[in-house]
mmCIF file of the N, C-alpha and C atoms, coordinates in Angstrom:
data_MODEL
# 
_entry.id   MODEL 
# 
loop_
_atom_site.group_PDB 
_atom_site.id 
_atom_site.type_symbol 
_atom_site.label_atom_id 
_atom_site.label_alt_id 
_atom_site.label_comp_id 
_atom_site.label_asym_id 
_atom_site.label_entity_id 
_atom_site.label_seq_id 
_atom_site.pdbx_PDB_ins_code 
_atom_site.Cartn_x 
_atom_site.Cartn_y 
_atom_site.Cartn_z 
_atom_site.occupancy 
_atom_site.B_iso_or_equiv 
_atom_site.pdbx_formal_charge 
_atom_site.auth_seq_id 
_atom_site.auth_comp_id 
_atom_site.auth_asym_id 
_atom_site.auth_atom_id 
_atom_site.pdbx_PDB_model_num 
ATOM 1   N N  . MET A 1 1  ? 97.194 15.387 138.742 1.00 0.00 ? 1  MET A N  1 
ATOM 2   C CA . MET A 1 1  ? 96.744 15.860 137.265 1.00 0.00 ? 1  MET A CA 1 
ATOM 3   C C  . MET A 1 1  ? 96.835 17.132 137.102 1.00 0.00 ? 1  MET A C  1 
ATOM 4   N N  . SER A 1 2  ? 97.153 17.271 135.836 1.00 0.00 ? 2  SER A N  1 
ATOM 5   C CA . SER A 1 2  ? 98.057 18.394 135.262 1.00 0.00 ? 2  SER A CA 1 
ATOM 6   C C  . SER A 1 2  ? 96.659 19.598 135.158 1.00 0.00 ? 2  SER A C  1 
ATOM 7   N N  . LYS A 1 3  ? 96.909 21.076 135.267 1.00 0.00 ? 3  LYS A N  1 
ATOM 8   C CA . LYS A 1 3  ? 96.242 21.897 135.170 1.00 0.00 ? 3  LYS A CA 1 
ATOM 9   C C  . LYS A 1 3  ? 95.195 21.798 133.994 1.00 0.00 ? 3  LYS A C  1 
ATOM 10  N N  . GLN A 1 4  ? 95.998 21.336 132.791 1.00 0.00 ? 4  GLN A N  1 
ATOM 11  C CA . GLN A 1 4  ? 95.410 21.209 131.590 1.00 0.00 ? 4  GLN A CA 1 
ATOM 12  C C  . GLN A 1 4  ? 93.915 20.130 131.661 1.00 0.00 ? 4  GLN A C  1 
ATOM 13  N N  . GLY A 1 5  ? 94.644 18.952 132.538 1.00 0.00 ? 5  GLY A N  1 
ATOM 14  C CA . GLY A 1 5  ? 93.784 17.979 132.478 1.00 0.00 ? 5  GLY A CA 1 
ATOM 15  C C  . GLY A 1 5  ? 92.368 18.313 133.306 1.00 0.00 ? 5  GLY A C  1 
ATOM 16  N N  . LYS A 1 6  ? 92.364 19.495 134.703 1.00 0.00 ? 6  LYS A N  1 
ATOM 17  C CA . LYS A 1 6  ? 91.690 19.547 135.297 1.00 0.00 ? 6  LYS A CA 1 
ATOM 18  C C  . LYS A 1 6  ? 90.871 20.571 134.322 1.00 0.00 ? 6  LYS A C  1 
ATOM 19  N N  . LYS A 1 7  ? 91.177 21.487 133.544 1.00 0.00 ? 7  LYS A N  1 
ATOM 20  C CA . LYS A 1 7  ? 90.359 22.168 132.909 1.00 0.00 ? 7  LYS A CA 1 
ATOM 21  C C  . LYS A 1 7  ? 89.667 21.798 132.127 1.00 0.00 ? 7  LYS A C  1 
ATOM 22  N N  . ALA A 1 8  ? 90.200 20.087 131.388 1.00 0.00 ? 8  ALA A N  1 
ATOM 23  C CA . ALA A 1 8  ? 89.469 19.579 130.566 1.00 0.00 ? 8  ALA A CA 1 
ATOM 24  C C  . ALA A 1 8  ? 88.242 18.980 131.225 1.00 0.00 ? 8  ALA A C  1 
ATOM 25  N N  . LEU A 1 9  ? 88.241 18.270 132.093 1.00 0.00 ? 9  LEU A N  1 
ATOM 26  C CA . LEU A 1 9  ? 87.688 17.903 133.308 1.00 0.00 ? 9  LEU A CA 1 
ATOM 27  C C  . LEU A 1 9  ? 85.724 19.040 133.715 1.00 0.00 ? 9  LEU A C  1 
ATOM 28  N N  . GLU A 1 10 ? 86.525 20.057 134.303 1.00 0.00 ? 10 GLU A N  1 
ATOM 29  C CA . GLU A 1 10 ? 85.883 21.271 133.913 1.00 0.00 ? 10 GLU A CA 1 
ATOM 30  C C  . GLU A 1 10 ? 84.766 21.339 132.675 1.00 0.00 ? 10 GLU A C  1 
ATOM 31  N N  . ARG A 1 11 ? 85.485 21.341 131.683 1.00 0.00 ? 11 ARG A N  1 
ATOM 32  C CA . ARG A 1 11 ? 84.728 21.488 130.629 1.00 0.00 ? 11 ARG A CA 1 
ATOM 33  C C  . ARG A 1 11 ? 83.560 20.503 130.399 1.00 0.00 ? 11 ARG A C  1 
ATOM 34  N N  . LYS A 1 12 ? 84.256 19.299 130.498 1.00 0.00 ? 12 LYS A N  1 
ATOM 35  C CA . LYS A 1 12 ? 83.635 18.385 129.981 1.00 0.00 ? 12 LYS A CA 1 
ATOM 36  C C  . LYS A 1 12 ? 82.351 18.378 131.095 1.00 0.00 ? 12 LYS A C  1 
ATOM 37  N N  . LEU A 1 13 ? 82.035 18.495 132.279 1.00 0.00 ? 13 LEU A N  1 
ATOM 38  C CA . LEU A 1 13 ? 81.560 18.253 133.372 1.00 0.00 ? 13 LEU A CA 1 
ATOM 39  C C  . LEU A 1 13 ? 80.163 19.380 133.051 1.00 0.00 ? 13 LEU A C  1 
ATOM 40  N N  . ALA A 1 14 ? 80.747 20.474 132.756 1.00 0.00 ? 14 ALA A N  1 
ATOM 41  C CA . ALA A 1 14 ? 79.997 21.687 132.379 1.00 0.00 ? 14 ALA A CA 1 
ATOM 42  C C  . ALA A 1 14 ? 78.956 21.467 131.378 1.00 0.00 ? 14 ALA A C  1 
ATOM 43  N N  . MET A 1 15 ? 79.651 20.750 130.072 1.00 0.00 ? 15 MET A N  1 
ATOM 44  C CA . MET A 1 15 ? 78.980 20.363 128.953 1.00 0.00 ? 15 MET A CA 1 
ATOM 45  C C  . MET A 1 15 ? 77.966 19.855 129.281 1.00 0.00 ? 15 MET A C  1 
ATOM 46  N N  . GLU A 1 16 ? 78.421 18.529 130.174 1.00 0.00 ? 16 GLU A N  1 
ATOM 47  C CA . GLU A 1 16 ? 77.308 17.467 130.498 1.00 0.00 ? 16 GLU A CA 1 
ATOM 48  C C  . GLU A 1 16 ? 76.091 18.570 131.106 1.00 0.00 ? 16 GLU A C  1 
ATOM 49  N N  . GLU A 1 17 ? 76.625 18.908 131.935 1.00 0.00 ? 17 GLU A N  1 
ATOM 50  C CA . GLU A 1 17 ? 75.509 19.803 133.190 1.00 0.00 ? 17 GLU A CA 1 
ATOM 51  C C  . GLU A 1 17 ? 74.376 20.309 132.146 1.00 0.00 ? 17 GLU A C  1 
ATOM 52  N N  . LYS A 1 18 ? 75.315 21.121 130.830 1.00 0.00 ? 18 LYS A N  1 
ATOM 53  C CA . LYS A 1 18 ? 74.378 22.143 129.788 1.00 0.00 ? 18 LYS A CA 1 
ATOM 54  C C  . LYS A 1 18 ? 73.559 21.239 129.181 1.00 0.00 ? 18 LYS A C  1 
ATOM 55  N N  . ILE A 1 19 ? 73.540 19.329 128.935 1.00 0.00 ? 19 ILE A N  1 
ATOM 56  C CA . ILE A 1 19 ? 73.029 19.341 128.012 1.00 0.00 ? 19 ILE A CA 1 
ATOM 57  C C  . ILE A 1 19 ? 71.928 18.780 128.921 1.00 0.00 ? 19 ILE A C  1 
ATOM 58  N N  . LYS A 1 20 ? 72.323 18.288 130.147 1.00 0.00 ? 20 LYS A N  1 
ATOM 59  C CA . LYS A 1 20 ? 71.258 17.797 130.906 1.00 0.00 ? 20 LYS A CA 1 
ATOM 60  C C  . LYS A 1 20 ? 69.641 18.912 130.972 1.00 0.00 ? 20 LYS A C  1 
ATOM 61  N N  . GLU A 1 21 ? 70.652 20.524 131.103 1.00 0.00 ? 21 GLU A N  1 
ATOM 62  C CA . GLU A 1 21 ? 69.806 21.620 131.016 1.00 0.00 ? 21 GLU A CA 1 
ATOM 63  C C  . GLU A 1 21 ? 69.097 21.891 130.121 1.00 0.00 ? 21 GLU A C  1 
ATOM 64  N N  . MET A 1 22 ? 69.478 21.110 128.789 1.00 0.00 ? 22 MET A N  1 
ATOM 65  C CA . MET A 1 22 ? 68.736 21.264 127.568 1.00 0.00 ? 22 MET A CA 1 
ATOM 66  C C  . MET A 1 22 ? 67.956 20.146 127.079 1.00 0.00 ? 22 MET A C  1 
ATOM 67  N N  . GLU A 1 23 ? 67.881 18.972 127.500 1.00 0.00 ? 23 GLU A N  1 
ATOM 68  C CA . GLU A 1 23 ? 67.117 17.790 127.751 1.00 0.00 ? 23 GLU A CA 1 
ATOM 69  C C  . GLU A 1 23 ? 65.761 18.360 128.422 1.00 0.00 ? 23 GLU A C  1 
ATOM 70  N N  . GLU A 1 24 ? 66.095 19.192 129.605 1.00 0.00 ? 24 GLU A N  1 
ATOM 71  C CA . GLU A 1 24 ? 65.129 19.187 130.243 1.00 0.00 ? 24 GLU A CA 1 
ATOM 72  C C  . GLU A 1 24 ? 64.249 20.257 129.488 1.00 0.00 ? 24 GLU A C  1 
ATOM 73  N N  . LYS A 1 25 ? 64.460 21.089 128.633 1.00 0.00 ? 25 LYS A N  1 
ATOM 74  C CA . LYS A 1 25 ? 63.915 22.164 128.585 1.00 0.00 ? 25 LYS A CA 1 
ATOM 75  C C  . LYS A 1 25 ? 63.297 21.249 127.147 1.00 0.00 ? 25 LYS A C  1 
ATOM 76  N N  . VAL A 1 26 ? 63.571 20.531 126.575 1.00 0.00 ? 26 VAL A N  1 
ATOM 77  C CA . VAL A 1 26 ? 62.811 19.871 125.599 1.00 0.00 ? 26 VAL A CA 1 
ATOM 78  C C  . VAL A 1 26 ? 62.076 19.489 126.035 1.00 0.00 ? 26 VAL A C  1 
ATOM 79  N N  . LYS A 1 27 ? 61.922 18.358 127.397 1.00 0.00 ? 27 LYS A N  1 
ATOM 80  C CA . LYS A 1 27 ? 60.708 17.728 127.911 1.00 0.00 ? 27 LYS A CA 1 
ATOM 81  C C  . LYS A 1 27 ? 59.827 18.718 128.190 1.00 0.00 ? 27 LYS A C  1 
ATOM 82  N N  . GLN A 1 28 ? 60.174 19.564 128.742 1.00 0.00 ? 28 GLN A N  1 
ATOM 83  C CA . GLN A 1 28 ? 58.823 20.901 129.296 1.00 0.00 ? 28 GLN A CA 1 
ATOM 84  C C  . GLN A 1 28 ? 58.801 21.366 127.666 1.00 0.00 ? 28 GLN A C  1 
ATOM 85  N N  . TYR A 1 29 ? 59.344 21.770 126.432 1.00 0.00 ? 29 TYR A N  1 
ATOM 86  C CA . TYR A 1 29 ? 58.474 22.172 125.636 1.00 0.00 ? 29 TYR A CA 1 
ATOM 87  C C  . TYR A 1 29 ? 57.259 20.950 125.122 1.00 0.00 ? 29 TYR A C  1 
ATOM 88  N N  . GLU A 1 30 ? 57.947 19.284 124.701 1.00 0.00 ? 30 GLU A N  1 
ATOM 89  C CA . GLU A 1 30 ? 57.055 18.740 124.564 1.00 0.00 ? 30 GLU A CA 1 
ATOM 90  C C  . GLU A 1 30 ? 55.780 18.256 125.389 1.00 0.00 ? 30 GLU A C  1 
ATOM 91  N N  . GLU A 1 31 ? 56.074 18.656 126.942 1.00 0.00 ? 31 GLU A N  1 
ATOM 92  C CA . GLU A 1 31 ? 54.645 18.729 127.747 1.00 0.00 ? 31 GLU A CA 1 
ATOM 93  C C  . GLU A 1 31 ? 53.662 19.741 127.324 1.00 0.00 ? 31 GLU A C  1 
ATOM 94  N N  . ARG A 1 32 ? 54.437 20.754 127.091 1.00 0.00 ? 32 ARG A N  1 
ATOM 95  C CA . ARG A 1 32 ? 53.705 22.097 126.446 1.00 0.00 ? 32 ARG A CA 1 
ATOM 96  C C  . ARG A 1 32 ? 53.101 21.518 125.512 1.00 0.00 ? 32 ARG A C  1 
ATOM 97  N N  . ALA A 1 33 ? 53.114 21.358 124.718 1.00 0.00 ? 33 ALA A N  1 
ATOM 98  C CA . ALA A 1 33 ? 53.030 21.188 123.149 1.00 0.00 ? 33 ALA A CA 1 
ATOM 99  C C  . ALA A 1 33 ? 51.580 20.239 123.251 1.00 0.00 ? 33 ALA A C  1 
ATOM 100 N N  . GLU A 1 34 ? 51.855 18.723 124.263 1.00 0.00 ? 34 GLU A N  1 
ATOM 101 C CA . GLU A 1 34 ? 50.593 17.737 124.037 1.00 0.00 ? 34 GLU A CA 1 
ATOM 102 C C  . GLU A 1 34 ? 49.860 18.738 124.873 1.00 0.00 ? 34 GLU A C  1 
ATOM 103 N N  . ARG A 1 35 ? 49.813 19.462 126.133 1.00 0.00 ? 35 ARG A N  1 
ATOM 104 C CA . ARG A 1 35 ? 48.715 19.840 126.556 1.00 0.00 ? 35 ARG A CA 1 
ATOM 105 C C  . ARG A 1 35 ? 48.085 21.013 125.735 1.00 0.00 ? 35 ARG A C  1 
ATOM 106 N N  . GLU A 1 36 ? 48.654 21.618 125.165 1.00 0.00 ? 36 GLU A N  1 
ATOM 107 C CA . GLU A 1 36 ? 48.006 22.950 123.930 1.00 0.00 ? 36 GLU A CA 1 
ATOM 108 C C  . GLU A 1 36 ? 47.195 21.943 122.853 1.00 0.00 ? 36 GLU A C  1 
ATOM 109 N N  . LEU A 1 37 ? 47.885 20.978 122.150 1.00 0.00 ? 37 LEU A N  1 
ATOM 110 C CA . LEU A 1 37 ? 47.231 20.065 121.751 1.00 0.00 ? 37 LEU A CA 1 
ATOM 111 C C  . LEU A 1 37 ? 46.084 19.421 121.701 1.00 0.00 ? 37 LEU A C  1 
ATOM 112 N N  . GLY A 1 38 ? 46.100 18.970 123.207 1.00 0.00 ? 38 GLY A N  1 
ATOM 113 C CA . GLY A 1 38 ? 44.646 18.559 123.967 1.00 0.00 ? 38 GLY A CA 1 
ATOM 114 C C  . GLY A 1 38 ? 43.635 19.562 124.172 1.00 0.00 ? 38 GLY A C  1 
ATOM 115 N N  . LYS A 1 39 ? 44.172 20.555 124.484 1.00 0.00 ? 39 LYS A N  1 
ATOM 116 C CA . LYS A 1 39 ? 43.119 21.782 124.632 1.00 0.00 ? 39 LYS A CA 1 
ATOM 117 C C  . LYS A 1 39 ? 42.817 22.113 123.335 1.00 0.00 ? 39 LYS A C  1 
ATOM 118 N N  . TYR A 1 40 ? 43.447 22.269 121.909 1.00 0.00 ? 40 TYR A N  1 
ATOM 119 C CA . TYR A 1 40 ? 42.890 22.223 120.757 1.00 0.00 ? 40 TYR A CA 1 
ATOM 120 C C  . TYR A 1 40 ? 41.745 21.631 120.660 1.00 0.00 ? 40 TYR A C  1 
ATOM 121 N N  . ILE A 1 41 ? 42.140 20.303 120.591 1.00 0.00 ? 41 ILE A N  1 
ATOM 122 C CA . ILE A 1 41 ? 41.148 19.223 120.618 1.00 0.00 ? 41 ILE A CA 1 
ATOM 123 C C  . ILE A 1 41 ? 39.984 19.088 121.299 1.00 0.00 ? 41 ILE A C  1 
ATOM 124 N N  . ILE A 1 42 ? 39.847 19.568 122.403 1.00 0.00 ? 42 ILE A N  1 
ATOM 125 C CA . ILE A 1 42 ? 38.795 19.475 123.353 1.00 0.00 ? 42 ILE A CA 1 
ATOM 126 C C  . ILE A 1 42 ? 38.094 20.965 122.545 1.00 0.00 ? 42 ILE A C  1 
ATOM 127 N N  . LYS A 1 43 ? 38.441 21.816 122.541 1.00 0.00 ? 43 LYS A N  1 
ATOM 128 C CA . LYS A 1 43 ? 38.038 23.216 121.596 1.00 0.00 ? 43 LYS A CA 1 
ATOM 129 C C  . LYS A 1 43 ? 37.075 22.573 120.406 1.00 0.00 ? 43 LYS A C  1 
ATOM 130 N N  . GLN A 1 44 ? 38.320 22.429 119.650 1.00 0.00 ? 44 GLN A N  1 
ATOM 131 C CA . GLN A 1 44 ? 37.630 22.327 118.203 1.00 0.00 ? 44 GLN A CA 1 
ATOM 132 C C  . GLN A 1 44 ? 36.361 21.162 118.015 1.00 0.00 ? 44 GLN A C  1 
ATOM 133 N N  . TRP A 1 45 ? 36.497 20.186 119.091 1.00 0.00 ? 45 TRP A N  1 
ATOM 134 C CA . TRP A 1 45 ? 35.272 19.180 118.896 1.00 0.00 ? 45 TRP A CA 1 
ATOM 135 C C  . TRP A 1 45 ? 34.286 19.473 119.601 1.00 0.00 ? 45 TRP A C  1 
ATOM 136 N N  . GLY A 1 46 ? 34.037 20.389 120.362 1.00 0.00 ? 46 GLY A N  1 
ATOM 137 C CA . GLY A 1 46 ? 32.900 21.337 121.594 1.00 0.00 ? 46 GLY A CA 1 
ATOM 138 C C  . GLY A 1 46 ? 32.748 20.520 122.601 1.00 0.00 ? 46 GLY A C  1 
ATOM 139 N N  . VAL A 1 47 ? 33.716 20.302 123.412 1.00 0.00 ? 47 VAL A N  1 
ATOM 140 C CA . VAL A 1 47 ? 33.853 19.128 124.221 1.00 0.00 ? 47 VAL A CA 1 
ATOM 141 C C  . VAL A 1 47 ? 33.585 20.309 125.529 1.00 0.00 ? 47 VAL A C  1 
ATOM 142 N N  . LYS A 1 48 ? 32.032 20.216 126.207 1.00 0.00 ? 48 LYS A N  1 
ATOM 143 C CA . LYS A 1 48 ? 31.982 20.885 127.345 1.00 0.00 ? 48 LYS A CA 1 
ATOM 144 C C  . LYS A 1 48 ? 32.209 20.549 128.757 1.00 0.00 ? 48 LYS A C  1 
ATOM 145 N N  . ASP A 1 49 ? 32.015 18.866 128.625 1.00 0.00 ? 49 ASP A N  1 
ATOM 146 C CA . ASP A 1 49 ? 31.924 18.347 129.730 1.00 0.00 ? 49 ASP A CA 1 
ATOM 147 C C  . ASP A 1 49 ? 34.098 17.682 130.196 1.00 0.00 ? 49 ASP A C  1 
ATOM 148 N N  . THR A 1 50 ? 34.225 17.911 130.796 1.00 0.00 ? 50 THR A N  1 
ATOM 149 C CA . THR A 1 50 ? 35.447 16.791 130.555 1.00 0.00 ? 50 THR A CA 1 
ATOM 150 C C  . THR A 1 50 ? 35.628 15.842 131.231 1.00 0.00 ? 50 THR A C  1 
ATOM 151 N N  . ASP A 1 51 ? 34.586 15.975 132.415 1.00 0.00 ? 51 ASP A N  1 
ATOM 152 C CA . ASP A 1 51 ? 34.145 14.607 132.878 1.00 0.00 ? 51 ASP A CA 1 
ATOM 153 C C  . ASP A 1 51 ? 34.217 13.345 132.274 1.00 0.00 ? 51 ASP A C  1 
ATOM 154 N N  . ASP A 1 52 ? 34.050 13.366 130.878 1.00 0.00 ? 52 ASP A N  1 
ATOM 155 C CA . ASP A 1 52 ? 33.604 12.196 130.014 1.00 0.00 ? 52 ASP A CA 1 
ATOM 156 C C  . ASP A 1 52 ? 35.203 11.749 129.460 1.00 0.00 ? 52 ASP A C  1 
ATOM 157 N N  . SER A 1 53 ? 36.233 11.960 130.124 1.00 0.00 ? 53 SER A N  1 
ATOM 158 C CA . SER A 1 53 ? 37.547 11.844 129.054 1.00 0.00 ? 53 SER A CA 1 
ATOM 159 C C  . SER A 1 53 ? 37.809 10.325 128.907 1.00 0.00 ? 53 SER A C  1 
ATOM 160 N N  . GLU A 1 54 ? 36.994 9.326  129.447 1.00 0.00 ? 54 GLU A N  1 
ATOM 161 C CA . GLU A 1 54 ? 37.278 8.026  129.029 1.00 0.00 ? 54 GLU A CA 1 
ATOM 162 C C  . GLU A 1 54 ? 36.335 7.899  127.802 1.00 0.00 ? 54 GLU A C  1 
ATOM 163 N N  . THR A 1 55 ? 35.603 8.588  127.162 1.00 0.00 ? 55 THR A N  1 
ATOM 164 C CA . THR A 1 55 ? 35.166 8.749  125.938 1.00 0.00 ? 55 THR A CA 1 
ATOM 165 C C  . THR A 1 55 ? 35.884 9.407  124.923 1.00 0.00 ? 55 THR A C  1 
ATOM 166 N N  . LEU A 1 56 ? 36.543 10.287 125.187 1.00 0.00 ? 56 LEU A N  1 
ATOM 167 C CA . LEU A 1 56 ? 37.444 11.326 124.265 1.00 0.00 ? 56 LEU A CA 1 
ATOM 168 C C  . LEU A 1 56 ? 38.820 10.139 124.228 1.00 0.00 ? 56 LEU A C  1 
ATOM 169 N N  . PHE A 1 57 ? 39.001 9.676  125.338 1.00 0.00 ? 57 PHE A N  1 
ATOM 170 C CA . PHE A 1 57 ? 40.594 8.288  125.029 1.00 0.00 ? 57 PHE A CA 1 
ATOM 171 C C  . PHE A 1 57 ? 39.978 7.511  123.619 1.00 0.00 ? 57 PHE A C  1 
ATOM 172 N N  . GLU A 1 58 ? 38.770 6.990  124.238 1.00 0.00 ? 58 GLU A N  1 
ATOM 173 C CA . GLU A 1 58 ? 38.159 5.949  123.386 1.00 0.00 ? 58 GLU A CA 1 
ATOM 174 C C  . GLU A 1 58 ? 37.899 6.381  121.647 1.00 0.00 ? 58 GLU A C  1 
ATOM 175 N N  . ILE A 1 59 ? 37.585 7.819  121.321 1.00 0.00 ? 59 ILE A N  1 
ATOM 176 C CA . ILE A 1 59 ? 37.575 8.335  120.294 1.00 0.00 ? 59 ILE A CA 1 
ATOM 177 C C  . ILE A 1 59 ? 38.777 8.497  119.623 1.00 0.00 ? 59 ILE A C  1 
ATOM 178 N N  . ILE A 1 60 ? 39.862 9.261  120.512 1.00 0.00 ? 60 ILE A N  1 
ATOM 179 C CA . ILE A 1 60 ? 41.336 9.049  119.693 1.00 0.00 ? 60 ILE A CA 1 
ATOM 180 C C  . ILE A 1 60 ? 41.849 7.941  119.847 1.00 0.00 ? 60 ILE A C  1 
ATOM 181 N N  . ASP A 1 61 ? 41.397 6.770  120.430 1.00 0.00 ? 61 ASP A N  1 
ATOM 182 C CA . ASP A 1 61 ? 41.926 5.228  119.673 1.00 0.00 ? 61 ASP A CA 1 
ATOM 183 C C  . ASP A 1 61 ? 41.155 5.090  118.674 1.00 0.00 ? 61 ASP A C  1 
ATOM 184 N N  . LEU A 1 62 ? 40.124 5.312  118.579 1.00 0.00 ? 62 LEU A N  1 
ATOM 185 C CA . LEU A 1 62 ? 39.048 5.127  117.341 1.00 0.00 ? 62 LEU A CA 1 
ATOM 186 C C  . LEU A 1 62 ? 40.236 5.610  116.057 1.00 0.00 ? 62 LEU A C  1 
ATOM 187 N N  . LEU A 1 63 ? 40.687 6.764  116.158 1.00 0.00 ? 63 LEU A N  1 
ATOM 188 C CA . LEU A 1 63 ? 40.932 7.250  115.041 1.00 0.00 ? 63 LEU A CA 1 
ATOM 189 C C  . LEU A 1 63 ? 42.444 7.637  114.702 1.00 0.00 ? 63 LEU A C  1 
ATOM 190 N N  . LYS A 1 64 ? 43.028 7.007  116.301 1.00 0.00 ? 64 LYS A N  1 
ATOM 191 C CA . LYS A 1 64 ? 44.573 6.137  116.024 1.00 0.00 ? 64 LYS A CA 1 
ATOM 192 C C  . LYS A 1 64 ? 45.407 6.371  114.252 1.00 0.00 ? 64 LYS A C  1 
ATOM 193 N N  . ASP A 1 65 ? 44.626 4.950  113.634 1.00 0.00 ? 65 ASP A N  1 
ATOM 194 C CA . ASP A 1 65 ? 45.069 4.571  112.876 1.00 0.00 ? 65 ASP A CA 1 
ATOM 195 C C  . ASP A 1 65 ? 44.978 5.436  111.490 1.00 0.00 ? 65 ASP A C  1 
ATOM 196 N N  . GLU A 1 66 ? 43.793 6.249  111.663 1.00 0.00 ? 66 GLU A N  1 
ATOM 197 C CA . GLU A 1 66 ? 43.435 6.945  110.537 1.00 0.00 ? 66 GLU A CA 1 
ATOM 198 C C  . GLU A 1 66 ? 44.348 8.728  110.596 1.00 0.00 ? 66 GLU A C  1 
ATOM 199 N N  . ALA A 1 67 ? 44.585 9.170  111.862 1.00 0.00 ? 67 ALA A N  1 
ATOM 200 C CA . ALA A 1 67 ? 45.601 9.986  111.683 1.00 0.00 ? 67 ALA A CA 1 
ATOM 201 C C  . ALA A 1 67 ? 46.708 9.420  111.576 1.00 0.00 ? 67 ALA A C  1 
ATOM 202 N N  . LYS A 1 68 ? 47.708 8.505  111.692 1.00 0.00 ? 68 LYS A N  1 
ATOM 203 C CA . LYS A 1 68 ? 48.932 7.955  110.930 1.00 0.00 ? 68 LYS A CA 1 
ATOM 204 C C  . LYS A 1 68 ? 48.505 8.002  109.937 1.00 0.00 ? 68 LYS A C  1 
ATOM 205 N N  . LYS A 1 69 ? 48.225 7.428  109.021 1.00 0.00 ? 69 LYS A N  1 
ATOM 206 C CA . LYS A 1 69 ? 48.114 7.175  107.598 1.00 0.00 ? 69 LYS A CA 1 
ATOM 207 C C  . LYS A 1 69 ? 47.791 8.631  107.323 1.00 0.00 ? 69 LYS A C  1 
ATOM 208 N N  . ILE A 1 70 ? 46.903 9.714  107.715 1.00 0.00 ? 70 ILE A N  1 
ATOM 209 C CA . ILE A 1 70 ? 47.385 11.230 107.397 1.00 0.00 ? 70 ILE A CA 1 
ATOM 210 C C  . ILE A 1 70 ? 48.249 11.564 107.898 1.00 0.00 ? 70 ILE A C  1 
ATOM 211 N N  . LEU A 1 71 ? 49.052 11.457 108.724 1.00 0.00 ? 71 LEU A N  1 
ATOM 212 C CA . LEU A 1 71 ? 50.325 12.084 109.005 1.00 0.00 ? 71 LEU A CA 1 
ATOM 213 C C  . LEU A 1 71 ? 51.493 11.345 108.154 1.00 0.00 ? 71 LEU A C  1 
ATOM 214 N N  . LYS A 1 72 ? 51.345 10.223 108.039 1.00 0.00 ? 72 LYS A N  1 
ATOM 215 C CA . LYS A 1 72 ? 52.593 9.612  106.644 1.00 0.00 ? 72 LYS A CA 1 
ATOM 216 C C  . LYS A 1 72 ? 52.051 10.296 105.211 1.00 0.00 ? 72 LYS A C  1 
ATOM 217 N N  . ASP A 1 73 ? 51.184 10.282 104.768 1.00 0.00 ? 73 ASP A N  1 
ATOM 218 C CA . ASP A 1 73 ? 50.860 10.406 103.691 1.00 0.00 ? 73 ASP A CA 1 
ATOM 219 C C  . ASP A 1 73 ? 51.219 12.736 103.581 1.00 0.00 ? 73 ASP A C  1 
ATOM 220 N N  . LYS A 1 74 ? 51.073 12.983 104.656 1.00 0.00 ? 74 LYS A N  1 
ATOM 221 C CA . LYS A 1 74 ? 51.314 14.564 104.539 1.00 0.00 ? 74 LYS A CA 1 
ATOM 222 C C  . LYS A 1 74 ? 52.802 14.162 104.636 1.00 0.00 ? 74 LYS A C  1 
ATOM 223 N N  . SER A 1 75 ? 53.768 13.874 105.302 1.00 0.00 ? 75 SER A N  1 
ATOM 224 C CA . SER A 1 75 ? 54.707 13.649 105.152 1.00 0.00 ? 75 SER A CA 1 
ATOM 225 C C  . SER A 1 75 ? 55.502 13.238 103.992 1.00 0.00 ? 75 SER A C  1 
ATOM 226 N N  . GLY A 1 76 ? 54.796 12.436 103.207 1.00 0.00 ? 76 GLY A N  1 
ATOM 227 C CA . GLY A 1 76 ? 55.132 11.635 102.041 1.00 0.00 ? 76 GLY A CA 1 
ATOM 228 C C  . GLY A 1 76 ? 55.536 13.076 101.149 1.00 0.00 ? 76 GLY A C  1 
ATOM 229 N N  . ASP A 1 77 ? 54.457 14.207 100.968 1.00 0.00 ? 77 ASP A N  1 
ATOM 230 C CA . ASP A 1 77 ? 53.701 14.755 100.547 1.00 0.00 ? 77 ASP A CA 1 
ATOM 231 C C  . ASP A 1 77 ? 54.725 16.210 100.479 1.00 0.00 ? 77 ASP A C  1 
ATOM 232 N N  . MET A 1 78 ? 55.249 16.490 101.963 1.00 0.00 ? 78 MET A N  1 
ATOM 233 C CA . MET A 1 78 ? 56.496 17.455 101.759 1.00 0.00 ? 78 MET A CA 1 
ATOM 234 C C  . MET A 1 78 ? 57.306 17.025 101.574 1.00 0.00 ? 78 MET A C  1 
ATOM 235 N N  . GLY A 1 79 ? 57.718 15.837 101.410 1.00 0.00 ? 79 GLY A N  1 
ATOM 236 C CA . GLY A 1 79 ? 59.529 15.129 100.876 1.00 0.00 ? 79 GLY A CA 1 
ATOM 237 C C  . GLY A 1 79 ? 59.104 15.333 99.284  1.00 0.00 ? 79 GLY A C  1 
ATOM 238 N N  . LYS A 1 80 ? 57.845 15.130 98.300  1.00 0.00 ? 80 LYS A N  1 
ATOM 239 C CA . LYS A 1 80 ? 58.215 15.068 97.442  1.00 0.00 ? 80 LYS A CA 1 
ATOM 240 C C  . LYS A 1 80 ? 58.209 16.857 96.994  1.00 0.00 ? 80 LYS A C  1 
ATOM 241 N N  . SER A 1 81 ? 57.802 17.697 97.661  1.00 0.00 ? 81 SER A N  1 
ATOM 242 C CA . SER A 1 81 ? 57.446 18.574 97.283  1.00 0.00 ? 81 SER A CA 1 
ATOM 243 C C  . SER A 1 81 ? 58.630 19.714 97.381  1.00 0.00 ? 81 SER A C  1 
ATOM 244 N N  . GLU A 1 82 ? 59.783 19.007 97.953  1.00 0.00 ? 82 GLU A N  1 
ATOM 245 C CA . GLU A 1 82 ? 61.132 19.712 98.711  1.00 0.00 ? 82 GLU A CA 1 
ATOM 246 C C  . GLU A 1 82 ? 61.815 18.768 97.179  1.00 0.00 ? 82 GLU A C  1 
ATOM 247 N N  . GLU A 1 83 ? 61.438 17.806 96.686  1.00 0.00 ? 83 GLU A N  1 
ATOM 248 C CA . GLU A 1 83 ? 62.159 17.632 95.749  1.00 0.00 ? 83 GLU A CA 1 
ATOM 249 C C  . GLU A 1 83 ? 62.746 18.317 94.610  1.00 0.00 ? 83 GLU A C  1 
# 
């Protein structure tokens, strides 16, 4: 393999490694955001006993469709204001 070919391969491998690192960082940010949102919900709902997590999951499941509708409406409103 030529010198240029080796350099190109090295750059490609370095870029692939950087992509993996960035993907891992994105995953870490997403996990942190999920934890923070969970903490926020527990705090805002005034939950004192986290042993009752099954009830919390049931409540979240019951509110899921309503939350999706609100999020969809909000994203639609934001698109309109940008026009």
